[in-house]
C-alpha positions, 0 to 999 in steps of 0.5 A: 500500500502506498503510504508514508508514516506521519513521523517521516513526513514531519522529518522530511519537511522539517529537514527541508525547512531547516535547510532553506532557513540556513540558506535564507541569509544569503538572500539578505547579503550585505557587505558591511564588515571590511578589512582595510577598506576591502570587503572581508566578511558579509553579514545579513542586512539589518532587517534579518532577525538576530535569533535566526541563522546568519551563516553565509556562503563564503566567497573565494578569492576568484569571486570576492577578490583579494591577495595572492602571494608565493613566498620562498622560505629562506631555510638557510637562515635557520642554520645560522641560528642553530650554530649560534644556539650551539656555541654556549654548549660548545664553549662550556665543553671546551672550557671544562677541558681547558687543561687539555685543549688550552684557551679557546677563541671563536673565529669568523667564518661562514654563517652556517659554521662554527669555527673555534681555535684552540691553543693546543693543536695537539689536542684537536682530536680530543676537542673533536671527540668532546664536541661529538658527544653533544651530537643528537640523533636526527629526528626524521625518517630519512635521517635515521641513525645519523647525528645532527652535527659534523665535527672536524679538526685541522691543525688548531682549528675546530669546525662544526656544521650541521650534517646533510641529514639534519639540514634536510630535516631542518628544511622540512621543519622550517617550512612546516613551522612557517606554514603554521605560523602564517596560518595563525597570523592570518587567522588572528586578524579575522580573515576567512577561508584563506588558502595556505599550502606548501608548494615544492620543497621551500615555497608557500602559496598564500591566497586570502580573499577580502584583503585589499592588496598584496602589500597589506597581506605582506604586512600581516605575514612578512614581519618576523616578530622575533623577540629576544631578551639579551644581556647588555655589554655596553651602550654606544653612540658610534654605529661603527663600533666593532662587536667582539665574537659572540656579540652584536651591535643593534640600534635603538628603536626609539632613540636615533643614534643610540646603539647597544652592544649585546651578547649574541645568545639570548637568555630567553626568546619569543619561542618561549612566550605563551601569551601576549596582550595589548595593555597600558603601562603605569603611565597610561601609555600603550604597551604589551604584556607577556607571559613565558612558559615554565622553562622560559619563566625559570630562565627569566627569573634566574637571570634577573635574580643574578643580575640585579642592577644590570641593564637587560635589552628587549630586542624585537626584529634586531632593534632594541625596544628598551634596555631597562635596568633590572631592579629586582628578581622578576618571578612568575615569568610575566612582564611588560614591554613599553616603548613609543607604541600607538594603541594600534601598534601595541595590538599588532605586536601582540598579535605577532608575538602570540602567533609566534616568530617565523623561523626564517625570513620570506622572499616573495617571488610572486604577488598579485592583487585580485580586484572584486570586479572579476568576481562580480563578473564571475558571479553574474555569469554563474547566476546566468548559467544556473538560471539557464540550466535550471529553466532548461531542466524544468522545461524538459522534465515538465514536457517529458513527464507532465505532472510528475515532472512538475513534482520533480521540478519543485524538488529540484528548486528545493535541492538548490536551496538545500545546497546553499543551506549546507554550504552556509552551515559548514562555512564552505567557500564558494569558488568559480569551480564550485559554481560549476559544481552547482550547475552540474548538480542541477543537471544531475539532480533529476537523474534519479527522478528519471529512473523512477519515472521510467520504472513507474511507466514500466510497472503501469504496463503490468496492469497492477494499478497506479498505487502499486506502480508508484510503490514498485517504481521507487523500490526497484529504482532505488538500488540503481540510484544509490549505486550511481550516486555512491560512485560519483560521491567517491570521486568527489571525496577523492578530489577533496582529499587529494585536491586543493584550491579550485579542485577542492571547491568543485568537490565540495559543491559536487559532494553536497549536491549529490547528498541533497539530490538523493534526498530530494529525489527519493524522499521529497518527490515521493512525498509530493507524489503520495500527497497528491495521490491520496487526494486525487485517487487517479485511476491511471497515471500520465507519466 
């Protein structure tokens, strides 16, 4: 008997209602929120009720406009930082063996090497063995069984460099870390649905819809924001001062013509920060408060306890923000950075410090600003394509199947609404290929109905009556519908998992369209037909 239970009817119409309600905010779209004078996030108009869903379909870079960058990570910068970080441990090792190796002196050399001269040339092999003891295993699959440093000695000169396996592992970690930090920085400023992905060995592709220009995007991600706390050796006004080995000369950020000679190895670095927030100092001036993790807090506390009365430099991106004198032991690992900040500058600095320092600099190989005009043309063309495809399908279905075709057309319209409802619910990004996926779905959506209607025609020939023909038509066409859509959905899933950018945008709309099409074809269209049949009670069917 042709029958659909009441609870199923309620569930079907309830699902349709929820889907259309989720899609409705897109009809009330208004460009009201901006980022640096460029539209970043749309919201429903003021007439939209606050308690109703307000999620919108995000527009991709090709539709909304935005910025495109291709950056190359300067992985060699990390080698120099690693060598500087090794020097204190190497120095302490050799000092402990001074009776054997004699005096030690750091020599100038390539940035990715440490060169140490010892006074007892005959003990060079002993020095090599001492340094080899601090070598660590390479943490990578390809470097298994190898150590992170290579140590060699010739005459009285000891040379330490990263091993080839460690360089490869470091390159990979550096790019991965840069990728994550760039993502966090962009997320901090509230831009939505950026594309940030690795390209090749050392390049990163960054596409952010809604940002006004590539220059603005570079300001967000290009700043390294490397914060360090370094001991002050002396202050000078001579920019030609030559720093000794293990020291560096850095300018003051606030006072022109003032320079500081600092110990090159920091006591604490920004990598040990766990939080940074804009605030105000005791005089009401903009500042940035910070807090270290337990390890950083311990080092910070120990140093301040042992160096009361000595200046301590706070360095940001190779400039000394301030060099206060340590007045007392600073326990707890928290403090405040003061300087000639505006409120906006202190807020931006806090964002950069929270996101973390880029492990290496970036070279921007390609940068483009994409205007929203191209997106407007694409959206208009997409609308026309959807309308033309929709009308063509509606006319075909009505001409081919009459009243049953009309029911299929109603389901098709609901299907498009459900697609936008699902896109709004998951916050998906609609790209130009995504529009193509929707147009394709419109054409494919009626396939299931065609299979059912053709099956009903065949069942009518067996003279089993219209009710039985409808019931058998849906039952016997179900397996073919499910099989056909499962295979297509598998392809959409593979495209989503393995693809990126436009390919992924196409797969999202295609996959969602398959789910909504099956739902509307099997349940919505059937409910419409059953409802009509219960009221009309026709003796024959015109399919």
